[in-house]
PDB file of the backbone (N, CA, C, O) and the ligand in Angstrom, with CONECT records:
HET     MG  A 101       1
ATOM      1  N   MET A   1       0.761  -1.174   0.063  1.00  0.00           N
ATOM      2  CA  MET A   1       0.041   0.009   0.068  1.00  0.00           C
ATOM      3  C   MET A   1       0.907   1.240   0.059  1.00  0.00           C
ATOM      4  O   MET A   1       2.006   1.242   0.614  1.00  0.00           O
ATOM      5  N   TYR A   2       0.405   2.315  -0.586  1.00  0.00           N
ATOM      6  CA  TYR A   2       1.155   3.563  -0.644  1.00  0.00           C
ATOM      7  C   TYR A   2       1.028   4.304   0.673  1.00  0.00           C
ATOM      8  O   TYR A   2       0.051   4.208   1.416  1.00  0.00           O
ATOM      9  N   ASN A   3       2.199   5.122   0.920  1.00  0.00           N
ATOM     10  CA  ASN A   3       2.035   5.957   2.056  1.00  0.00           C
ATOM     11  C   ASN A   3       2.132   7.348   1.571  1.00  0.00           C
ATOM     12  O   ASN A   3       2.202   7.568   0.362  1.00  0.00           O
ATOM     13  N   ALA A   4       2.142   8.378   2.515  1.00  0.00           N
ATOM     14  CA  ALA A   4       2.181   9.757   1.998  1.00  0.00           C
ATOM     15  C   ALA A   4       3.418  10.195   1.249  1.00  0.00           C
ATOM     16  O   ALA A   4       3.376  11.124   0.442  1.00  0.00           O
ATOM     17  N   CYS A   5       4.545   9.503   1.529  1.00  0.00           N
ATOM     18  CA  CYS A   5       5.755   9.760   0.698  1.00  0.00           C
ATOM     19  C   CYS A   5       5.693   9.258  -0.701  1.00  0.00           C
ATOM     20  O   CYS A   5       6.204   9.804  -1.678  1.00  0.00           O
ATOM     21  N   ASP A   6       5.025   8.181  -0.684  1.00  0.00           N
ATOM     22  CA  ASP A   6       4.920   7.513  -2.070  1.00  0.00           C
ATOM     23  C   ASP A   6       3.933   8.224  -3.021  1.00  0.00           C
ATOM     24  O   ASP A   6       4.063   8.283  -4.244  1.00  0.00           O
ATOM     25  N   LEU A   7       2.860   8.790  -2.247  1.00  0.00           N
ATOM     26  CA  LEU A   7       1.760   9.395  -3.045  1.00  0.00           C
ATOM     27  C   LEU A   7       1.475  10.826  -2.482  1.00  0.00           C
ATOM     28  O   LEU A   7       0.440  10.993  -1.838  1.00  0.00           O
ATOM     29  N   PRO A   8       2.252  11.766  -2.670  1.00  0.00           N
ATOM     30  CA  PRO A   8       2.201  13.060  -1.948  1.00  0.00           C
ATOM     31  C   PRO A   8       0.797  13.636  -2.299  1.00  0.00           C
ATOM     32  O   PRO A   8       0.259  13.380  -3.376  1.00  0.00           O
ATOM     33  N   ARG A   9       0.242  14.402  -1.372  1.00  0.00           N
ATOM     34  CA  ARG A   9      -1.087  15.039  -1.630  1.00  0.00           C
ATOM     35  C   ARG A   9      -0.885  16.322  -2.428  1.00  0.00           C
ATOM     36  O   ARG A   9       0.184  16.933  -2.414  1.00  0.00           O
ATOM     37  N   PRO A  10      -1.948  16.704  -3.121  1.00  0.00           N
ATOM     38  CA  PRO A  10      -1.751  17.976  -3.851  1.00  0.00           C
ATOM     39  C   PRO A  10      -1.791  19.230  -2.790  1.00  0.00           C
ATOM     40  O   PRO A  10      -2.445  19.186  -1.747  1.00  0.00           O
ATOM     41  N   VAL A  11      -1.051  20.284  -3.177  1.00  0.00           N
ATOM     42  CA  VAL A  11      -1.065  21.423  -2.480  1.00  0.00           C
ATOM     43  C   VAL A  11      -2.450  22.167  -2.547  1.00  0.00           C
ATOM     44  O   VAL A  11      -2.989  22.311  -3.644  1.00  0.00           O
ATOM     45  N   VAL A  12      -2.967  22.586  -1.536  1.00  0.00           N
ATOM     46  CA  VAL A  12      -4.316  23.025  -1.735  1.00  0.00           C
ATOM     47  C   VAL A  12      -4.430  24.592  -1.539  1.00  0.00           C
ATOM     48  O   VAL A  12      -5.521  25.138  -1.369  1.00  0.00           O
ATOM     49  N   ARG A  13      -3.202  25.293  -1.576  1.00  0.00           N
ATOM     50  CA  ARG A  13      -3.294  26.794  -1.366  1.00  0.00           C
ATOM     51  C   ARG A  13      -2.313  27.372  -2.492  1.00  0.00           C
ATOM     52  O   ARG A  13      -1.251  26.824  -2.789  1.00  0.00           O
ATOM     53  N   ASP A  14      -2.749  28.430  -3.024  1.00  0.00           N
ATOM     54  CA  ASP A  14      -1.854  29.188  -3.927  1.00  0.00           C
ATOM     55  C   ASP A  14      -0.833  29.936  -3.091  1.00  0.00           C
ATOM     56  O   ASP A  14      -0.812  29.926  -1.860  1.00  0.00           O
ATOM     57  N   SER A  15       0.108  30.663  -3.972  1.00  0.00           N
ATOM     58  CA  SER A  15       1.221  31.304  -3.112  1.00  0.00           C
ATOM     59  C   SER A  15       0.745  32.605  -2.476  1.00  0.00           C
ATOM     60  O   SER A  15       1.551  33.224  -1.782  1.00  0.00           O
ATOM     61  N   LYS A  16      -0.462  33.067  -2.643  1.00  0.00           N
ATOM     62  CA  LYS A  16      -1.001  34.240  -1.963  1.00  0.00           C
ATOM     63  C   LYS A  16      -2.127  33.767  -0.969  1.00  0.00           C
ATOM     64  O   LYS A  16      -2.764  34.585  -0.305  1.00  0.00           O
ATOM     65  N   SER A  17      -2.341  32.424  -0.897  1.00  0.00           N
ATOM     66  CA  SER A  17      -3.337  31.867   0.092  1.00  0.00           C
ATOM     67  C   SER A  17      -4.718  32.595  -0.122  1.00  0.00           C
ATOM     68  O   SER A  17      -5.433  32.921   0.826  1.00  0.00           O
ATOM     69  N   ASN A  18      -5.017  32.811  -1.365  1.00  0.00           N
ATOM     70  CA  ASN A  18      -6.318  33.605  -1.508  1.00  0.00           C
ATOM     71  C   ASN A  18      -7.351  32.692  -2.202  1.00  0.00           C
ATOM     72  O   ASN A  18      -8.302  33.244  -2.756  1.00  0.00           O
ATOM     73  N   VAL A  19      -7.259  31.384  -2.224  1.00  0.00           N
ATOM     74  CA  VAL A  19      -8.180  30.562  -2.991  1.00  0.00           C
ATOM     75  C   VAL A  19      -9.593  30.800  -2.564  1.00  0.00           C
ATOM     76  O   VAL A  19     -10.525  30.693  -3.361  1.00  0.00           O
ATOM     77  N   SER A  20      -9.758  31.134  -1.269  1.00  0.00           N
ATOM     78  CA  SER A  20     -11.132  31.291  -0.704  1.00  0.00           C
ATOM     79  C   SER A  20     -11.898  32.392  -1.549  1.00  0.00           C
ATOM     80  O   SER A  20     -13.127  32.387  -1.625  1.00  0.00           O
ATOM     81  N   THR A  21     -11.181  33.243  -2.116  1.00  0.00           N
ATOM     82  CA  THR A  21     -11.862  34.393  -2.828  1.00  0.00           C
ATOM     83  C   THR A  21     -12.161  34.015  -4.276  1.00  0.00           C
ATOM     84  O   THR A  21     -12.839  34.769  -4.974  1.00  0.00           O
ATOM     85  N   TYR A  22     -11.696  32.921  -4.723  1.00  0.00           N
ATOM     86  CA  TYR A  22     -12.052  32.547  -6.099  1.00  0.00           C
ATOM     87  C   TYR A  22     -13.558  32.349  -6.278  1.00  0.00           C
ATOM     88  O   TYR A  22     -14.200  31.796  -5.385  1.00  0.00           O
ATOM     89  N   SER A  23     -14.145  32.781  -7.402  1.00  0.00           N
ATOM     90  CA  SER A  23     -15.432  32.569  -7.756  1.00  0.00           C
ATOM     91  C   SER A  23     -15.488  31.071  -8.394  1.00  0.00           C
ATOM     92  O   SER A  23     -14.460  30.439  -8.638  1.00  0.00           O
ATOM     93  N   GLU A  24     -16.698  30.609  -8.619  1.00  0.00           N
ATOM     94  CA  GLU A  24     -16.838  29.391  -9.229  1.00  0.00           C
ATOM     95  C   GLU A  24     -16.278  29.383 -10.668  1.00  0.00           C
ATOM     96  O   GLU A  24     -15.670  28.422 -11.138  1.00  0.00           O
ATOM     97  N   LEU A  25     -16.535  30.540 -11.332  1.00  0.00           N
ATOM     98  CA  LEU A  25     -15.920  30.681 -12.681  1.00  0.00           C
ATOM     99  C   LEU A  25     -14.376  30.662 -12.623  1.00  0.00           C
ATOM    100  O   LEU A  25     -13.735  30.074 -13.495  1.00  0.00           O
ATOM    101  N   ASP A  26     -13.798  31.282 -11.631  1.00  0.00           N
ATOM    102  CA  ASP A  26     -12.375  31.276 -11.447  1.00  0.00           C
ATOM    103  C   ASP A  26     -11.785  29.822 -11.379  1.00  0.00           C
ATOM    104  O   ASP A  26     -10.738  29.488 -11.935  1.00  0.00           O
ATOM    105  N   TRP A  27     -12.597  28.989 -10.618  1.00  0.00           N
ATOM    106  CA  TRP A  27     -12.142  27.658 -10.441  1.00  0.00           C
ATOM    107  C   TRP A  27     -12.224  26.812 -11.773  1.00  0.00           C
ATOM    108  O   TRP A  27     -11.396  25.948 -12.062  1.00  0.00           O
ATOM    109  N   VAL A  28     -13.265  27.139 -12.519  1.00  0.00           N
ATOM    110  CA  VAL A  28     -13.595  26.339 -13.804  1.00  0.00           C
ATOM    111  C   VAL A  28     -12.499  26.857 -14.749  1.00  0.00           C
ATOM    112  O   VAL A  28     -11.883  26.054 -15.450  1.00  0.00           O
ATOM    113  N   TYR A  29     -12.240  28.150 -14.789  1.00  0.00           N
ATOM    114  CA  TYR A  29     -11.186  28.680 -15.630  1.00  0.00           C
ATOM    115  C   TYR A  29      -9.872  28.000 -15.492  1.00  0.00           C
ATOM    116  O   TYR A  29      -9.240  27.625 -16.480  1.00  0.00           O
ATOM    117  N   ARG A  30      -9.418  27.824 -14.153  1.00  0.00           N
ATOM    118  CA  ARG A  30      -8.205  27.227 -13.779  1.00  0.00           C
ATOM    119  C   ARG A  30      -8.152  25.830 -14.139  1.00  0.00           C
ATOM    120  O   ARG A  30      -7.150  25.358 -14.675  1.00  0.00           O
ATOM    121  N   VAL A  31      -9.267  25.085 -13.850  1.00  0.00           N
ATOM    122  CA  VAL A  31      -9.226  23.550 -14.278  1.00  0.00           C
ATOM    123  C   VAL A  31      -9.121  23.579 -15.848  1.00  0.00           C
ATOM    124  O   VAL A  31      -8.327  22.807 -16.386  1.00  0.00           O
ATOM    125  N   ARG A  32      -9.804  24.342 -16.527  1.00  0.00           N
ATOM    126  CA  ARG A  32      -9.846  24.232 -18.063  1.00  0.00           C
ATOM    127  C   ARG A  32      -8.503  24.681 -18.519  1.00  0.00           C
ATOM    128  O   ARG A  32      -8.045  24.113 -19.510  1.00  0.00           O
ATOM    129  N   GLU A  33      -7.744  25.694 -17.895  1.00  0.00           N
ATOM    130  CA  GLU A  33      -6.482  26.117 -18.347  1.00  0.00           C
ATOM    131  C   GLU A  33      -5.454  24.860 -18.216  1.00  0.00           C
ATOM    132  O   GLU A  33      -4.664  24.594 -19.122  1.00  0.00           O
ATOM    133  N   GLU A  34      -5.525  24.194 -17.143  1.00  0.00           N
ATOM    134  CA  GLU A  34      -4.640  23.072 -16.901  1.00  0.00           C
ATOM    135  C   GLU A  34      -4.983  21.912 -17.933  1.00  0.00           C
ATOM    136  O   GLU A  34      -4.110  21.233 -18.475  1.00  0.00           O
ATOM    137  N   LEU A  35      -6.290  21.763 -18.137  1.00  0.00           N
ATOM    138  CA  LEU A  35      -6.600  20.693 -19.132  1.00  0.00           C
ATOM    139  C   LEU A  35      -6.182  20.999 -20.531  1.00  0.00           C
ATOM    140  O   LEU A  35      -5.803  20.101 -21.283  1.00  0.00           O
ATOM    141  N   ASP A  36      -6.249  22.326 -20.914  1.00  0.00           N
ATOM    142  CA  ASP A  36      -5.802  22.802 -22.221  1.00  0.00           C
ATOM    143  C   ASP A  36      -4.315  22.599 -22.333  1.00  0.00           C
ATOM    144  O   ASP A  36      -3.814  22.279 -23.411  1.00  0.00           O
ATOM    145  N   GLU A  37      -3.549  22.790 -21.171  1.00  0.00           N
ATOM    146  CA  GLU A  37      -2.120  22.552 -21.228  1.00  0.00           C
ATOM    147  C   GLU A  37      -1.782  21.079 -21.431  1.00  0.00           C
ATOM    148  O   GLU A  37      -0.806  20.691 -22.073  1.00  0.00           O
ATOM    149  N   ALA A  38      -2.740  20.233 -20.781  1.00  0.00           N
ATOM    150  CA  ALA A  38      -2.501  18.740 -20.930  1.00  0.00           C
ATOM    151  C   ALA A  38      -2.680  18.384 -22.463  1.00  0.00           C
ATOM    152  O   ALA A  38      -1.854  17.694 -23.062  1.00  0.00           O
ATOM    153  N   LEU A  39      -3.774  18.884 -23.029  1.00  0.00           N
ATOM    154  CA  LEU A  39      -4.005  18.645 -24.468  1.00  0.00           C
ATOM    155  C   LEU A  39      -2.743  19.054 -25.356  1.00  0.00           C
ATOM    156  O   LEU A  39      -2.397  18.377 -26.324  1.00  0.00           O
ATOM    157  N   ALA A  40      -2.133  20.128 -24.980  1.00  0.00           N
ATOM    158  CA  ALA A  40      -1.020  20.707 -25.912  1.00  0.00           C
ATOM    159  C   ALA A  40       0.295  20.010 -25.481  1.00  0.00           C
ATOM    160  O   ALA A  40       1.266  20.108 -26.232  1.00  0.00           O
ATOM    161  N   ALA A  41       0.387  19.372 -24.421  1.00  0.00           N
ATOM    162  CA  ALA A  41       1.657  18.820 -23.980  1.00  0.00           C
ATOM    163  C   ALA A  41       2.136  17.775 -25.057  1.00  0.00           C
ATOM    164  O   ALA A  41       1.388  16.953 -25.586  1.00  0.00           O
ATOM    165  N   GLU A  42       3.468  17.914 -25.309  1.00  0.00           N
ATOM    166  CA  GLU A  42       4.037  17.072 -26.347  1.00  0.00           C
ATOM    167  C   GLU A  42       4.657  15.887 -25.827  1.00  0.00           C
ATOM    168  O   GLU A  42       4.855  14.986 -26.641  1.00  0.00           O
ATOM    169  N   THR A  43       4.991  15.712 -24.673  1.00  0.00           N
ATOM    170  CA  THR A  43       5.618  14.531 -24.070  1.00  0.00           C
ATOM    171  C   THR A  43       4.761  13.908 -23.043  1.00  0.00           C
ATOM    172  O   THR A  43       3.868  14.551 -22.490  1.00  0.00           O
ATOM    173  N   TRP A  44       5.005  12.703 -22.782  1.00  0.00           N
ATOM    174  CA  TRP A  44       4.216  11.897 -21.714  1.00  0.00           C
ATOM    175  C   TRP A  44       4.426  12.487 -20.473  1.00  0.00           C
ATOM    176  O   TRP A  44       3.435  12.558 -19.746  1.00  0.00           O
ATOM    177  N   ALA A  45       5.594  12.974 -20.012  1.00  0.00           N
ATOM    178  CA  ALA A  45       5.885  13.501 -18.787  1.00  0.00           C
ATOM    179  C   ALA A  45       5.144  14.823 -18.620  1.00  0.00           C
ATOM    180  O   ALA A  45       4.496  15.077 -17.605  1.00  0.00           O
ATOM    181  N   ASP A  46       5.266  15.675 -19.677  1.00  0.00           N
ATOM    182  CA  ASP A  46       4.585  17.099 -19.605  1.00  0.00           C
ATOM    183  C   ASP A  46       3.148  16.827 -19.358  1.00  0.00           C
ATOM    184  O   ASP A  46       2.537  17.430 -18.476  1.00  0.00           O
ATOM    185  N   LYS A  47       2.517  15.804 -20.226  1.00  0.00           N
ATOM    186  CA  LYS A  47       0.992  15.532 -20.113  1.00  0.00           C
ATOM    187  C   LYS A  47       0.590  15.135 -18.724  1.00  0.00           C
ATOM    188  O   LYS A  47      -0.455  15.568 -18.238  1.00  0.00           O
ATOM    189  N   GLY A  48       1.438  14.272 -18.027  1.00  0.00           N
ATOM    190  CA  GLY A  48       1.277  13.910 -16.773  1.00  0.00           C
ATOM    191  C   GLY A  48       1.173  14.939 -15.836  1.00  0.00           C
ATOM    192  O   GLY A  48       0.259  14.988 -15.012  1.00  0.00           O
ATOM    193  N   GLU A  49       2.227  15.909 -15.940  1.00  0.00           N
ATOM    194  CA  GLU A  49       2.322  17.093 -15.001  1.00  0.00           C
ATOM    195  C   GLU A  49       1.121  17.964 -15.205  1.00  0.00           C
ATOM    196  O   GLU A  49       0.593  18.418 -14.190  1.00  0.00           O
ATOM    197  N   GLU A  50       0.588  18.275 -16.439  1.00  0.00           N
ATOM    198  CA  GLU A  50      -0.614  19.135 -16.472  1.00  0.00           C
ATOM    199  C   GLU A  50      -1.796  18.465 -15.988  1.00  0.00           C
ATOM    200  O   GLU A  50      -2.702  19.138 -15.498  1.00  0.00           O
ATOM    201  N   ILE A  51      -1.886  17.169 -16.077  1.00  0.00           N
ATOM    202  CA  ILE A  51      -3.100  16.378 -15.500  1.00  0.00           C
ATOM    203  C   ILE A  51      -3.051  16.597 -13.996  1.00  0.00           C
ATOM    204  O   ILE A  51      -4.027  16.989 -13.356  1.00  0.00           O
ATOM    205  N   ALA A  52      -1.899  16.332 -13.480  1.00  0.00           N
ATOM    206  CA  ALA A  52      -1.716  16.497 -12.082  1.00  0.00           C
ATOM    207  C   ALA A  52      -1.965  17.944 -11.576  1.00  0.00           C
ATOM    208  O   ALA A  52      -2.463  18.132 -10.466  1.00  0.00           O
ATOM    209  N   ASP A  53      -1.610  18.980 -12.412  1.00  0.00           N
ATOM    210  CA  ASP A  53      -1.851  20.368 -12.093  1.00  0.00           C
ATOM    211  C   ASP A  53      -3.469  20.426 -11.925  1.00  0.00           C
ATOM    212  O   ASP A  53      -3.977  21.003 -10.963  1.00  0.00           O
ATOM    213  N   ALA A  54      -4.203  19.816 -12.886  1.00  0.00           N
ATOM    214  CA  ALA A  54      -5.673  19.880 -12.942  1.00  0.00           C
ATOM    215  C   ALA A  54      -6.191  19.239 -11.636  1.00  0.00           C
ATOM    216  O   ALA A  54      -7.061  19.812 -10.979  1.00  0.00           O
ATOM    217  N   ILE A  55      -5.684  18.099 -11.268  1.00  0.00           N
ATOM    218  CA  ILE A  55      -6.126  17.511  -9.953  1.00  0.00           C
ATOM    219  C   ILE A  55      -5.919  18.449  -8.784  1.00  0.00           C
ATOM    220  O   ILE A  55      -6.800  18.670  -7.953  1.00  0.00           O
ATOM    221  N   THR A  56      -4.711  18.993  -8.759  1.00  0.00           N
ATOM    222  CA  THR A  56      -4.422  19.937  -7.733  1.00  0.00           C
ATOM    223  C   THR A  56      -5.374  21.091  -7.610  1.00  0.00           C
ATOM    224  O   THR A  56      -5.695  21.559  -6.518  1.00  0.00           O
ATOM    225  N   VAL A  57      -5.843  21.563  -8.838  1.00  0.00           N
ATOM    226  CA  VAL A  57      -6.836  22.731  -8.823  1.00  0.00           C
ATOM    227  C   VAL A  57      -8.118  22.083  -8.322  1.00  0.00           C
ATOM    228  O   VAL A  57      -8.743  22.646  -7.424  1.00  0.00           O
ATOM    229  N   CYS A  58      -8.529  20.997  -8.816  1.00  0.00           N
ATOM    230  CA  CYS A  58      -9.733  20.338  -8.235  1.00  0.00           C
ATOM    231  C   CYS A  58      -9.805  20.138  -6.751  1.00  0.00           C
ATOM    232  O   CYS A  58     -10.821  20.414  -6.113  1.00  0.00           O
ATOM    233  N   VAL A  59      -8.651  19.628  -6.182  1.00  0.00           N
ATOM    234  CA  VAL A  59      -8.650  19.379  -4.720  1.00  0.00           C
ATOM    235  C   VAL A  59      -8.578  20.629  -4.144  1.00  0.00           C
ATOM    236  O   VAL A  59      -9.164  20.729  -3.066  1.00  0.00           O
ATOM    237  N   SER A  60      -7.960  21.718  -4.613  1.00  0.00           N
ATOM    238  CA  SER A  60      -7.989  23.037  -3.979  1.00  0.00           C
ATOM    239  C   SER A  60      -9.467  23.538  -3.954  1.00  0.00           C
ATOM    240  O   SER A  60      -9.941  24.109  -2.972  1.00  0.00           O
ATOM    241  N   TRP A  61     -10.105  23.309  -5.004  1.00  0.00           N
ATOM    242  CA  TRP A  61     -11.530  23.879  -5.064  1.00  0.00           C
ATOM    243  C   TRP A  61     -12.401  23.100  -4.044  1.00  0.00           C
ATOM    244  O   TRP A  61     -13.221  23.774  -3.419  1.00  0.00           O
ATOM    245  N   LEU A  62     -12.334  21.833  -3.804  1.00  0.00           N
ATOM    246  CA  LEU A  62     -12.920  21.087  -2.737  1.00  0.00           C
ATOM    247  C   LEU A  62     -12.580  21.611  -1.436  1.00  0.00           C
ATOM    248  O   LEU A  62     -13.471  21.720  -0.593  1.00  0.00           O
ATOM    249  N   GLU A  63     -11.362  21.956  -1.171  1.00  0.00           N
ATOM    250  CA  GLU A  63     -10.820  22.508   0.074  1.00  0.00           C
ATOM    251  C   GLU A  63     -11.511  23.887   0.468  1.00  0.00           C
ATOM    252  O   GLU A  63     -11.917  24.192   1.589  1.00  0.00           O
ATOM    253  N   SER A  64     -11.561  24.703  -0.757  1.00  0.00           N
ATOM    254  CA  SER A  64     -12.213  25.978  -0.552  1.00  0.00           C
ATOM    255  C   SER A  64     -13.606  25.869  -0.215  1.00  0.00           C
ATOM    256  O   SER A  64     -14.113  26.752   0.477  1.00  0.00           O
ATOM    257  N   LEU A  65     -14.289  24.890  -0.622  1.00  0.00           N
ATOM    258  CA  LEU A  65     -15.695  24.630  -0.339  1.00  0.00           C
ATOM    259  C   LEU A  65     -15.894  24.025   1.071  1.00  0.00           C
ATOM    260  O   LEU A  65     -17.033  23.824   1.492  1.00  0.00           O
ATOM    261  N   GLY A  66     -14.790  23.732   1.807  1.00  0.00           N
ATOM    262  CA  GLY A  66     -14.856  23.314   3.255  1.00  0.00           C
ATOM    263  C   GLY A  66     -14.708  21.750   3.304  1.00  0.00           C
ATOM    264  O   GLY A  66     -14.852  21.166   4.378  1.00  0.00           O
ATOM    265  N   PHE A  67     -14.433  21.094   2.187  1.00  0.00           N
ATOM    266  CA  PHE A  67     -14.132  19.707   2.293  1.00  0.00           C
ATOM    267  C   PHE A  67     -12.669  19.464   2.752  1.00  0.00           C
ATOM    268  O   PHE A  67     -11.695  19.585   2.010  1.00  0.00           O
ATOM    269  N   THR A  68     -12.625  19.095   4.104  1.00  0.00           N
ATOM    270  CA  THR A  68     -11.277  18.802   4.721  1.00  0.00           C
ATOM    271  C   THR A  68     -10.709  17.571   3.978  1.00  0.00           C
ATOM    272  O   THR A  68     -11.326  16.951   3.111  1.00  0.00           O
ATOM    273  N   GLU A  69      -9.430  17.280   4.428  1.00  0.00           N
ATOM    274  CA  GLU A  69      -8.857  16.099   3.894  1.00  0.00           C
ATOM    275  C   GLU A  69      -9.738  14.721   4.206  1.00  0.00           C
ATOM    276  O   GLU A  69      -9.892  13.803   3.400  1.00  0.00           O
ATOM    277  N   ARG A  70     -10.283  14.781   5.561  1.00  0.00           N
ATOM    278  CA  ARG A  70     -11.115  13.728   6.053  1.00  0.00           C
ATOM    279  C   ARG A  70     -12.391  13.599   5.183  1.00  0.00           C
ATOM    280  O   ARG A  70     -12.768  12.500   4.775  1.00  0.00           O
ATOM    281  N   ALA A  71     -13.045  14.756   4.911  1.00  0.00           N
ATOM    282  CA  ALA A  71     -14.302  14.912   4.139  1.00  0.00           C
ATOM    283  C   ALA A  71     -14.010  14.444   2.774  1.00  0.00           C
ATOM    284  O   ALA A  71     -14.832  13.714   2.221  1.00  0.00           O
ATOM    285  N   ARG A  72     -12.914  14.789   2.165  1.00  0.00           N
ATOM    286  CA  ARG A  72     -12.595  14.414   0.836  1.00  0.00           C
ATOM    287  C   ARG A  72     -12.380  12.864   0.718  1.00  0.00           C
ATOM    288  O   ARG A  72     -12.789  12.245  -0.265  1.00  0.00           O
ATOM    289  N   ALA A  73     -11.769  12.307   1.685  1.00  0.00           N
ATOM    290  CA  ALA A  73     -11.609  10.857   1.783  1.00  0.00           C
ATOM    291  C   ALA A  73     -13.004  10.205   1.677  1.00  0.00           C
ATOM    292  O   ALA A  73     -13.260   9.267   0.921  1.00  0.00           O
ATOM    293  N   GLU A  74     -13.871  10.794   2.505  1.00  0.00           N
ATOM    294  CA  GLU A  74     -15.261  10.075   2.515  1.00  0.00           C
ATOM    295  C   GLU A  74     -15.968  10.361   1.184  1.00  0.00           C
ATOM    296  O   GLU A  74     -16.741   9.535   0.699  1.00  0.00           O
ATOM    297  N   LEU A  75     -15.697  11.550   0.589  1.00  0.00           N
ATOM    298  CA  LEU A  75     -16.270  11.856  -0.592  1.00  0.00           C
ATOM    299  C   LEU A  75     -15.863  10.858  -1.676  1.00  0.00           C
ATOM    300  O   LEU A  75     -16.717  10.400  -2.435  1.00  0.00           O
ATOM    301  N   PHE A  76     -14.519  10.498  -1.768  1.00  0.00           N
ATOM    302  CA  PHE A  76     -13.999   9.588  -2.695  1.00  0.00           C
ATOM    303  C   PHE A  76     -14.472   8.088  -2.573  1.00  0.00           C
ATOM    304  O   PHE A  76     -14.663   7.331  -3.525  1.00  0.00           O
ATOM    305  N   ARG A  77     -14.631   7.784  -1.213  1.00  0.00           N
ATOM    306  CA  ARG A  77     -15.249   6.568  -0.867  1.00  0.00           C
ATOM    307  C   ARG A  77     -16.686   6.418  -1.557  1.00  0.00           C
ATOM    308  O   ARG A  77     -17.007   5.397  -2.166  1.00  0.00           O
ATOM    309  N   ARG A  78     -17.479   7.476  -1.412  1.00  0.00           N
ATOM    310  CA  ARG A  78     -18.718   7.407  -1.976  1.00  0.00           C
ATOM    311  C   ARG A  78     -18.701   7.423  -3.555  1.00  0.00           C
ATOM    312  O   ARG A  78     -19.504   6.752  -4.204  1.00  0.00           O
ATOM    313  N   VAL A  79     -17.843   8.139  -4.074  1.00  0.00           N
ATOM    314  CA  VAL A  79     -17.658   8.214  -5.552  1.00  0.00           C
ATOM    315  C   VAL A  79     -17.194   6.915  -6.086  1.00  0.00           C
ATOM    316  O   VAL A  79     -17.617   6.483  -7.159  1.00  0.00           O
ATOM    317  N   ASN A  80     -16.277   6.245  -5.312  1.00  0.00           N
ATOM    318  CA  ASN A  80     -15.764   4.954  -5.809  1.00  0.00           C
ATOM    319  C   ASN A  80     -16.738   3.867  -5.674  1.00  0.00           C
ATOM    320  O   ASN A  80     -16.699   2.893  -6.425  1.00  0.00           O
ATOM    321  N   ALA A  81     -17.598   3.993  -4.760  1.00  0.00           N
ATOM    322  CA  ALA A  81     -18.656   2.938  -4.527  1.00  0.00           C
ATOM    323  C   ALA A  81     -19.810   3.125  -5.604  1.00  0.00           C
ATOM    324  O   ALA A  81     -20.385   2.161  -6.108  1.00  0.00           O
ATOM    325  N   LYS A  82     -20.100   4.450  -5.913  1.00  0.00           N
ATOM    326  CA  LYS A  82     -21.043   4.761  -7.029  1.00  0.00           C
ATOM    327  C   LYS A  82     -20.469   4.091  -8.300  1.00  0.00           C
ATOM    328  O   LYS A  82     -21.179   3.371  -9.002  1.00  0.00           O
ATOM    329  N   ASN A  83     -19.173   4.340  -8.582  1.00  0.00           N
ATOM    330  CA  ASN A  83     -18.580   4.019  -9.927  1.00  0.00           C
ATOM    331  C   ASN A  83     -18.575   2.424  -9.879  1.00  0.00           C
ATOM    332  O   ASN A  83     -18.903   1.786 -10.879  1.00  0.00           O
ATOM    333  N   GLN A  84     -18.237   1.862  -8.825  1.00  0.00           N
ATOM    334  CA  GLN A  84     -18.152   0.344  -8.810  1.00  0.00           C
ATOM    335  C   GLN A  84     -19.446  -0.174  -9.086  1.00  0.00           C
ATOM    336  O   GLN A  84     -19.535  -1.118  -9.871  1.00  0.00           O
ATOM    337  N   ALA A  85     -20.611   0.377  -8.477  1.00  0.00           N
ATOM    338  CA  ALA A  85     -21.897  -0.094  -8.679  1.00  0.00           C
ATOM    339  C   ALA A  85     -22.267   0.152 -10.213  1.00  0.00           C
ATOM    340  O   ALA A  85     -23.097  -0.618 -10.696  1.00  0.00           O
ATOM    341  N   ARG A  86     -21.806   1.011 -10.910  1.00  0.00           N
ATOM    342  CA  ARG A  86     -21.904   1.232 -12.345  1.00  0.00           C
ATOM    343  C   ARG A  86     -21.164   0.404 -13.185  1.00  0.00           C
ATOM    344  O   ARG A  86     -21.367   0.392 -14.399  1.00  0.00           O
ATOM    345  N   GLY A  87     -20.228  -0.367 -12.583  1.00  0.00           N
ATOM    346  CA  GLY A  87     -19.411  -1.230 -13.372  1.00  0.00           C
ATOM    347  C   GLY A  87     -18.214  -0.460 -13.982  1.00  0.00           C
ATOM    348  O   GLY A  87     -17.674  -0.928 -14.984  1.00  0.00           O
ATOM    349  N   TYR A  88     -17.789   0.645 -13.456  1.00  0.00           N
ATOM    350  CA  TYR A  88     -16.623   1.444 -14.018  1.00  0.00           C
ATOM    351  C   TYR A  88     -15.409   1.093 -13.344  1.00  0.00           C
ATOM    352  O   TYR A  88     -14.364   1.613 -13.735  1.00  0.00           O
ATOM    353  N   MET A  89     -15.395   0.259 -12.357  1.00  0.00           N
ATOM    354  CA  MET A  89     -14.107  -0.033 -11.648  1.00  0.00           C
ATOM    355  C   MET A  89     -14.015  -1.620 -11.526  1.00  0.00           C
ATOM    356  O   MET A  89     -14.971  -2.396 -11.501  1.00  0.00           O
ATOM    357  N   GLU A  90     -12.768  -1.910 -11.461  1.00  0.00           N
ATOM    358  CA  GLU A  90     -12.499  -3.434 -11.311  1.00  0.00           C
ATOM    359  C   GLU A  90     -13.128  -3.980  -9.974  1.00  0.00           C
ATOM    360  O   GLU A  90     -13.299  -3.234  -9.010  1.00  0.00           O
ATOM    361  N   GLU A  91     -13.436  -5.204  -9.959  1.00  0.00           N
ATOM    362  CA  GLU A  91     -13.906  -5.845  -8.630  1.00  0.00           C
ATOM    363  C   GLU A  91     -12.913  -5.937  -7.776  1.00  0.00           C
ATOM    364  O   GLU A  91     -11.789  -6.154  -8.229  1.00  0.00           O
ATOM    365  N   LYS A  92     -13.092  -5.804  -6.462  1.00  0.00           N
ATOM    366  CA  LYS A  92     -12.056  -5.898  -5.390  1.00  0.00           C
ATOM    367  C   LYS A  92     -11.618  -7.198  -5.221  1.00  0.00           C
ATOM    368  O   LYS A  92     -10.762  -7.456  -4.375  1.00  0.00           O
TER     369      LYS A  92
HETATM  370 MG    MG A 101      -0.038  23.515 -15.669  1.00  0.00          MG2+
END
């Protein structure tokens, strides 16, 4: 199983710690910007980095809405259970 060193968590604050002031459209713009960069990436490594950037923005967005790390873990448990029920995940 992975530990925190193997699988670092995304950073959830920007350099000015002002994520709580972002509007919903600010978040959507930032996610879209990272996905556009992923589409334009020319190497496998660059594409991975841009997708990771998009994930970081999404985790930061959840944090700004009040989803703590514990709440996010519960959120992903529910999403995984939903996706498993829909047949989108491998059986355990
Ligand atoms: Mg980027």
